[in-house]
TORPA-530547 format. One record per residue (C-alpha): residue in one letter; x, y, z negated. Coordinates in nm, 2 decimals, padded with zeros to 4 digits, m for minus. Example, Ala and Ser with C-alpha at 12.3 -4.5 7.8 and 13.67 -1.06 7.14 Angstrom:
! residues 2
   type        x        y        z
      a    01.23   m00.45   m00.78
      s    01.37   m00.11   m00.71
***
This chain:
! residues 489
   type        x        y        z
      m    09.58    19.82   m04.10
      s    09.82    19.60   m04.30
      d    09.86    19.23   m04.23
      t    09.68    19.14   m04.55
      e    09.37    19.34   m04.44
      s    09.36    19.19   m04.09
      k    09.08    18.95   m04.00
      v    09.12    18.58   m03.93
      q    09.15    18.53   m03.55
      p    09.00    18.25   m03.34
      d    09.36    18.15   m03.24
      i    09.52    17.93   m03.51
      q    09.87    18.01   m03.41
      v    09.81    18.39   m03.44
      n    09.68    18.34   m03.79
      l    09.98    18.12   m03.88
      n    10.23    18.38   m03.77
      v    10.06    18.65   m03.97
      i    10.03    18.43   m04.28
      k    10.39    18.33   m04.27
      g    10.50    18.68   m04.22
      v    10.30    18.80   m04.52
      m    10.46    18.52   m04.73
      n    10.81    18.60   m04.60
      y    10.84    18.27   m04.43
      t    10.86    18.08   m04.76
      q    10.97    17.72   m04.70
      d    10.73    17.57   m04.95
      l    10.44    17.66   m04.74
      i    10.32    17.33   m04.59
      e    10.15    17.33   m04.25
      k    09.97    17.01   m04.13
      n    09.78    16.97   m03.81
      i    09.49    16.72   m03.82
      y    09.41    16.59   m03.47
      i    09.07    16.46   m03.37
      h    09.16    16.42   m03.00
      e    09.45    16.53   m02.79
      n    09.36    16.90   m02.79
      n    09.12    16.90   m03.07
      y    09.27    16.98   m03.41
      f    09.25    17.19   m03.72
      t    09.54    17.32   m03.95
      v    09.58    17.27   m04.32
      l    09.79    17.51   m04.53
      y    09.90    17.47   m04.89
      l    10.20    17.54   m05.12
      s    10.41    17.24   m05.21
      g    10.40    17.15   m05.58
      l    10.12    17.39   m05.65
      a    09.84    17.22   m05.46
      d    09.78    16.86   m05.38
      p    09.54    16.81   m05.09
      s    09.61    16.44   m05.06
      p    09.27    16.32   m05.20
      l    09.09    16.58   m04.99
      l    09.27    16.48   m04.67
      k    09.21    16.11   m04.74
      i    08.84    16.16   m04.76
      i    08.83    16.37   m04.45
      s    09.04    16.12   m04.25
      t    08.81    15.84   m04.36
      n    08.50    16.02   m04.25
      l    08.66    16.14   m03.92
      n    08.72    15.77   m03.82
      h    08.34    15.71   m03.84
      v    08.24    16.03   m03.64
      e    08.15    15.98   m03.28
      q    08.20    16.28   m03.05
      p    08.13    16.18   m02.69
      d    08.16    16.53   m02.57
      r    08.50    16.58   m02.75
      s    08.36    16.89   m02.92
      p    08.58    17.03   m03.20
      i    08.51    16.95   m03.57
      g    08.36    17.25   m03.74
      m    08.37    17.39   m04.09
      t    08.02    17.26   m04.18
      q    08.12    16.91   m04.09
      i    08.44    16.93   m04.31
      e    08.24    17.07   m04.60
      r    07.98    16.79   m04.56
      f    08.26    16.53   m04.58
      v    08.40    16.66   m04.91
      t    08.10    16.75   m05.12
      e    08.30    16.69   m05.45
      f    08.54    16.97   m05.37
      s    08.43    17.33   m05.42
      a    08.46    17.53   m05.09
      r    08.48    17.90   m05.02
      y    08.46    18.08   m04.68
      i    08.71    18.36   m04.62
      d    08.76    18.59   m04.33
      t    09.08    18.79   m04.40
      i    09.45    18.71   m04.41
      g    09.48    18.87   m04.76
      q    09.22    18.63   m04.90
      i    09.40    18.34   m04.75
      v    09.73    18.44   m04.91
      d    09.56    18.51   m05.25
      d    09.41    18.16   m05.24
      l    09.73    17.99   m05.14
      i    09.93    18.14   m05.43
      v    09.68    18.01   m05.69
      g    09.68    17.65   m05.56
      q    09.41    17.64   m05.30
      t    09.42    17.45   m04.97
      i    09.32    17.65   m04.65
      f    09.16    17.50   m04.34
      l    09.20    17.70   m04.01
      f    08.99    17.60   m03.71
      d    09.05    17.68   m03.35
      g    08.79    17.92   m03.21
      s    08.67    18.02   m03.55
      s    08.71    18.36   m03.72
      t    08.65    18.21   m04.06
      a    08.87    17.99   m04.27
      i    08.76    17.76   m04.55
      s    08.94    17.72   m04.89
      f    08.93    17.42   m05.13
      d    09.04    17.41   m05.49
      t    09.33    17.16   m05.50
      l    09.54    17.30   m05.79
      a    09.77    17.03   m05.91
      v    10.02    17.18   m06.16
      n    10.16    16.95   m06.43
      t    10.08    17.12   m06.77
      r    10.12    17.02   m07.13
      s    09.85    16.80   m07.27
      i    09.63    16.94   m07.54
      k    09.82    16.94   m07.87
      e    09.79    17.11   m08.21
      p    09.93    17.47   m08.21
      e    10.27    17.47   m08.38
      n    10.23    17.83   m08.49
      e    09.89    17.79   m08.64
      v    09.89    17.47   m08.83
      t    09.58    17.37   m09.02
      i    09.49    17.09   m09.27
      k    09.11    17.08   m09.22
      g    08.92    17.15   m08.90
      p    09.00    17.10   m08.53
      h    09.36    17.03   m08.43
      d    09.34    17.11   m08.06
      g    09.52    17.41   m07.90
      f    09.54    17.60   m07.57
      n    09.79    17.51   m07.29
      e    09.90    17.70   m06.99
      l    09.60    17.63   m06.76
      l    09.33    17.89   m06.77
      e    09.05    17.65   m06.68
      n    09.15    17.41   m06.96
      n    09.15    17.69   m07.21
      i    08.80    17.81   m07.11
      a    08.67    17.45   m07.12
      l    08.81    17.41   m07.48
      v    08.62    17.73   m07.59
      r    08.30    17.60   m07.43
      f    08.36    17.26   m07.60
      h    08.37    17.44   m07.94
      c    08.09    17.69   m07.85
      p    07.84    17.51   m07.62
      s    07.61    17.81   m07.56
      p    07.45    17.94   m07.24
      s    07.52    18.29   m07.38
      l    07.90    18.24   m07.34
      t    07.99    18.44   m07.03
      v    08.32    18.43   m06.84
      e    08.43    18.72   m06.61
      y    08.75    18.71   m06.40
      r    08.99    18.98   m06.30
      q    09.31    18.97   m06.10
      l    09.61    19.16   m06.22
      g    09.95    19.25   m06.09
      k    10.03    19.40   m05.75
      i    10.29    19.12   m05.70
      t    10.20    18.83   m05.92
      k    09.82    18.86   m05.89
      n    09.76    18.66   m06.20
      r    09.41    18.58   m06.32
      v    09.25    18.71   m06.63
      a    08.93    18.57   m06.79
      i    08.72    18.79   m07.02
      l    08.49    18.59   m07.25
      s    08.20    18.73   m07.45
      m    07.86    18.62   m07.60
      k    07.58    18.80   m07.42
      g    07.32    18.93   m07.66
      i    07.57    18.95   m07.94
      v    07.87    19.15   m07.81
      s    07.85    19.53   m07.79
      e    07.82    19.63   m07.43
      e    08.01    19.95   m07.50
      i    08.32    19.76   m07.63
      l    08.29    19.51   m07.35
      q    08.28    19.78   m07.08
      e    08.58    19.96   m07.24
      i    08.78    19.64   m07.22
      h    08.69    19.59   m06.86
      q    08.78    19.94   m06.77
      r    09.12    19.93   m06.95
      i    09.21    19.60   m06.78
      s    09.11    19.73   m06.44
      n    09.33    20.04   m06.48
      i    09.65    19.84   m06.54
      p    09.89    19.96   m06.26
      y    10.17    19.72   m06.34
      d    10.31    19.50   m06.06
      s    10.34    19.18   m06.28
      v    10.14    19.05   m06.58
      l    10.32    18.74   m06.70
      d    10.23    18.72   m07.07
      a    09.96    18.82   m07.31
      n    10.19    19.10   m07.45
      y    10.19    19.27   m07.10
      l    09.81    19.30   m07.14
      e    09.83    19.40   m07.50
      e    10.08    19.69   m07.44
      w    09.86    19.83   m07.16
      i    09.52    19.81   m07.32
      t    09.60    19.88   m07.69
      d    09.48    20.20   m07.85
      d    09.82    20.29   m07.99
      r    10.14    20.18   m07.82
      v    10.37    20.32   m08.09
      t    10.25    20.16   m08.40
      l    10.42    19.84   m08.54
      f    10.08    19.69   m08.63
      p    09.89    19.47   m08.38
      l    09.56    19.62   m08.26
      l    09.47    19.30   m08.08
      e    09.47    18.95   m08.24
      s    09.65    18.66   m08.06
      t    09.57    18.30   m08.12
      e    09.63    17.95   m07.98
      r    09.32    17.79   m08.14
      p    09.00    17.75   m07.95
      d    08.79    17.73   m08.27
      r    08.93    18.07   m08.37
      v    08.82    18.21   m08.04
      a    08.47    18.05   m08.07
      g    08.42    18.19   m08.42
      s    08.53    18.54   m08.31
      l    08.30    18.54   m08.01
      l    08.01    18.46   m08.24
      e    08.10    18.76   m08.45
      g    08.07    18.99   m08.14
      r    08.43    19.01   m08.04
      v    08.58    18.97   m07.69
      a    08.84    18.71   m07.58
      i    09.09    18.78   m07.31
      m    09.28    18.49   m07.15
      l    09.56    18.49   m06.90
      n    09.65    18.21   m06.66
      g    09.98    18.04   m06.75
      v    09.97    18.16   m07.11
      p    09.87    17.94   m07.41
      m    09.75    18.24   m07.60
      t    09.42    18.43   m07.62
      l    09.38    18.80   m07.72
      l    09.08    18.89   m07.94
      a    08.94    19.24   m07.96
      p    08.86    19.44   m08.16
      y    09.10    19.36   m08.45
      l    09.11    19.47   m08.81
      f    09.41    19.49   m09.03
      l    09.26    19.28   m09.31
      q    09.19    19.00   m09.06
      s    09.56    18.94   m09.07
      f    09.51    18.76   m09.40
      q    09.23    18.54   m09.27
      v    09.23    18.21   m09.10
      n    08.95    17.99   m08.95
      e    09.04    17.73   m09.20
      d    08.88    17.95   m09.47
      y    08.55    17.83   m09.34
      y    08.64    17.46   m09.34
      w    08.70    17.46   m09.72
      r    08.45    17.52   m09.99
      y    08.42    17.90   m10.05
      h    08.58    17.88   m10.40
      i    08.90    17.73   m10.26
      a    08.90    17.96   m09.95
      s    08.85    18.27   m10.16
      a    09.14    18.18   m10.39
      l    09.37    18.11   m10.08
      r    09.26    18.44   m09.92
      l    09.34    18.64   m10.24
      l    09.68    18.46   m10.26
      r    09.76    18.57   m09.91
      l    09.67    18.93   m09.99
      f    09.89    18.91   m10.30
      c    10.18    18.77   m10.10
      g    10.15    19.04   m09.84
      f    10.17    19.31   m10.12
      v    10.47    19.13   m10.27
      t    10.64    19.11   m09.92
      l    10.61    19.48   m09.87
      y    10.67    19.63   m10.22
      l    10.86    19.39   m10.45
      p    11.21    19.46   m10.33
      a    11.14    19.83   m10.33
      f    11.01    19.82   m10.69
      f    11.31    19.63   m10.80
      v    11.55    19.88   m10.64
      a    11.36    20.18   m10.79
      t    11.34    20.02   m11.14
      i    11.70    19.92   m11.16
      t    11.82    20.25   m11.02
      y    11.60    20.51   m11.18
      h    11.34    20.36   m11.42
      h    11.51    20.13   m11.66
      e    11.25    20.21   m11.93
      f    10.99    19.99   m11.76
      l    11.19    19.67   m11.82
      p    11.23    19.49   m12.15
      t    11.57    19.54   m12.30
      r    11.68    19.18   m12.30
      f    11.57    19.14   m11.94
      l    11.75    19.46   m11.84
      m    12.07    19.34   m12.01
      s    12.04    19.01   m11.83
      i    12.02    19.18   m11.49
      a    12.30    19.42   m11.58
      q    12.52    19.13   m11.68
      g    12.46    18.96   m11.34
      q    12.53    19.28   m11.15
      e    12.85    19.36   m11.34
      p    13.09    19.19   m11.08
      v    12.90    19.33   m10.79
      p    13.10    19.62   m10.64
      y    12.81    19.83   m10.48
      p    12.48    19.96   m10.59
      t    12.15    19.77   m10.60
      l    12.02    19.94   m10.28
      v    12.31    19.81   m10.07
      e    12.29    19.47   m10.24
      i    11.92    19.42   m10.16
      l    11.96    19.55   m09.80
      l    12.25    19.31   m09.74
      m    12.05    19.01   m09.86
      e    11.74    19.11   m09.67
      v    11.94    19.14   m09.35
      a    12.11    18.81   m09.41
      f    11.77    18.64   m09.47
      e    11.63    18.78   m09.15
      i    11.94    18.66   m08.96
      l    11.89    18.31   m09.11
      r    11.52    18.32   m09.01
      e    11.60    18.42   m08.65
      a    11.87    18.16   m08.63
      g    11.64    17.88   m08.74
      l    11.38    17.98   m08.48
      r    11.62    18.00   m08.19
      l    11.81    17.68   m08.26
      p    11.67    17.33   m08.16
      r    11.40    17.22   m08.40
      q    11.61    16.93   m08.54
      v    11.90    17.17   m08.61
      g    11.71    17.49   m08.70
      s    11.56    17.38   m09.03
      a    11.89    17.23   m09.14
      v    12.07    17.55   m09.06
      s    11.82    17.76   m09.25
      i    11.82    17.55   m09.56
      v    12.20    17.49   m09.57
      g    12.27    17.86   m09.48
      a    12.04    17.99   m09.76
      l    12.18    17.75   m10.02
      v    12.55    17.76   m09.94
      i    12.58    18.12   m09.85
      g    12.37    18.23   m10.15
      q    12.56    18.02   m10.40
      a    12.90    18.12   m10.26
      a    12.80    18.49   m10.26
      v    12.70    18.47   m10.63
      q    13.02    18.29   m10.72
      a    13.23    18.55   m10.53
      g    13.06    18.84   m10.71
      i    12.91    18.98   m10.39
      i    12.55    18.93   m10.49
      s    12.38    18.90   m10.83
      p    12.17    18.59   m10.91
      v    11.86    18.80   m10.97
      t    11.88    18.95   m10.62
      v    11.90    18.60   m10.46
      i    11.59    18.50   m10.65
      l    11.41    18.81   m10.56
      v    11.49    18.81   m10.19
      s    11.41    18.43   m10.16
      f    11.07    18.48   m10.33
      t    10.99    18.77   m10.11
      g    11.09    18.57   m09.80
      i    10.87    18.27   m09.91
      c    10.57    18.51   m09.96
      s    10.62    18.64   m09.61
      f    10.57    18.29   m09.47
      t    10.21    18.28   m09.61
      l    10.09    18.55   m09.38
      p    09.89    18.39   m09.09
      s    09.94    18.66   m08.83
      n    10.30    18.66   m08.70
      t    10.28    19.01   m08.56
      s    10.14    19.16   m08.88
      a    10.40    18.97   m09.08
      f    10.67    19.11   m08.86
      a    10.54    19.47   m08.91
      i    10.53    19.42   m09.29
      r    10.88    19.28   m09.29
      m    11.01    19.58   m09.09
      l    10.84    19.83   m09.31
      r    10.98    19.66   m09.62
      f    11.32    19.80   m09.52
      a    11.18    20.15   m09.51
      m    11.02    20.10   m09.85
      i    11.36    19.98   m09.99
      i    11.55    20.28   m09.86
      t    11.29    20.52   m09.98
      a    11.29    20.36   m10.33
      g    11.67    20.37   m10.33
      f    11.67    20.75   m10.29
      l    11.35    20.87   m10.46
      g    11.25    20.58   m10.69
      y    10.88    20.53   m10.77
      v    10.79    20.87   m10.61
      g    10.94    20.75   m10.28
      i    10.74    20.43   m10.30
      i    10.42    20.61   m10.37
      t    10.48    20.87   m10.09
      a    10.57    20.60   m09.84
      g    10.26    20.40   m09.94
      i    10.03    20.70   m09.89
      l    10.19    20.77   m09.55
      l    10.14    20.41   m09.45
      l    09.77    20.42   m09.56
      v    09.72    20.74   m09.36
      h    09.88    20.58   m09.05
      l    09.66    20.27   m09.09
      a    09.35    20.48   m09.14
      s    09.42    20.67   m08.82
      l    09.44    20.36   m08.60
      r    09.15    20.23   m08.39
      s    09.10    19.91   m08.21
      f    08.86    19.98   m07.92
      g    08.69    20.25   m08.13
      v    08.67    20.04   m08.44
      p    08.85    20.18   m08.75
      y    09.15    19.96   m08.82
      l    09.10    19.96   m09.20
      s    08.73    19.87   m09.19
      p    08.54    19.79   m09.40
      l    08.75    19.98   m09.66
      a    08.78    20.30   m09.46
      p    08.51    20.38   m09.39
      f    08.38    20.18   m09.69
      n    08.12    19.92   m09.63
      l    08.01    19.73   m09.94
      s    07.83    19.44   m09.77
      m    08.12    19.38   m09.53
      s    08.39    19.41   m09.80
      t    08.26    19.11   m09.99
      d    08.38    18.89   m09.70
      i    08.72    19.05   m09.68
      f    08.89    18.97   m10.01
      i    08.69    18.66   m10.08
      r    08.51    18.41   m09.84
      r    08.14    18.47   m09.88
      p    07.93    18.16   m09.89
      l    07.76    18.07   m09.56
      y    07.41    18.09   m09.71
      m    07.48    18.46   m09.80
      s    07.61    18.55   m09.45
      k    07.28    18.62   m09.31
      r    07.40    18.91   m09.08
      r    07.69    18.94   m08.85
      p    07.95    19.22   m08.92
      s    07.82    19.56   m08.82
      i    08.18    19.68   m08.77
      f    08.19    19.54   m08.41
      r    07.86    19.71   m08.33
      v    07.69    19.38   m08.23
      d    07.36    19.39   m08.05
      e    07.22    19.09   m08.25
      r    07.30    19.10   m08.62
      e    07.08    18.82   m08.75
      r    07.25    18.48   m08.79
      f    06.95    18.31   m08.94
      r    06.61    18.39   m09.09
      r    06.47    18.24   m09.41
***
């Protein structure tokens, strides 16, 4: 039997020696002996900086001063628990349970002559206050976002979705880190088949440490090779609440201000919760604009390369002459020119992200203006190419999902190269292969291109435009929900 599986012994010192050995004699493990009489005491254990038992110990010491024990009998667990009714207590009887509780911010009480310890929740980690997510800015609607504390994030979801049907289930992951995962679902709405599949995949993760949401995503995703995300990530509690009411499942990880949502469809990459905070006319126009920008981001540079290289007849003569005049001093073909500008744009984008915020925006703007203008004057890049690449880059910023936007930006290079060698035939061939790949993907059994493939007419009306709420009588059938009715008239 390992030390973690051994039982708590009646001798406090024996327990302390085993606990310290399991924790490799870490020096931030604090041990305090609370004496009642000369030979009557109990021991308090906690990790410095992670737990703060001061309020707990203050209440206990105050109550102990008013306790009369003429027979000098030891203080027991029931008495301690009666003193501190405002703190949640848990009885544990193995060393492994004690260590697991210590590393998540619990305070442990060990009693002489008892084979059971008691654990109190005294987590006291300083975390960020609730602020608006910087990566998911919204004009209308709630402006609160998740932080690094799991309990706070669950509370925010409950605040936005105050329903007794909202169920939270915990799992512990990582053989070394033992991080906590919370799985949120709406009972009576969520598909039990999808929920059980998520539980099974999470339980089968063999990795020794799970430090970020991407660790989870890589282990439980249906396809680990594709560029496209098969789970959605969000920092907005209102987004999570709305998704739960559609029959999806939320997965939260302690220490991460990000929530994973499953299943996930490709066309949801162009939707935001803010669509439902505007009138449906405005929201529908904005949603169509995002779809158009996504198409432009993926195909516009490739069509330009193919047209200039192979298909001049598709352009008006005057426009073609204007382009040819701008490209006359450029010493290399259009394919190389576009690739150089696209790579330079991606470098500027990455530099702006990694630099301090006050400097990053200035570097991006100055770099784009100065380098672009200098390149045109030096005859390295044509003016039309600068305009085209800049417009494509701006369109890519309209995509709400960062992971989907990254996939589209990466595939844009493949489209450009294919167009440079095969023209329109290459673009069409690459587009067909991309559609075949997307149609082959599944997110927890749900087709990734739903409701277009397989086609669902009733669902497709809420994909390209935002359907009015009074027409959204039923929940999406794609997620195989148990309760489809939203309201009855």
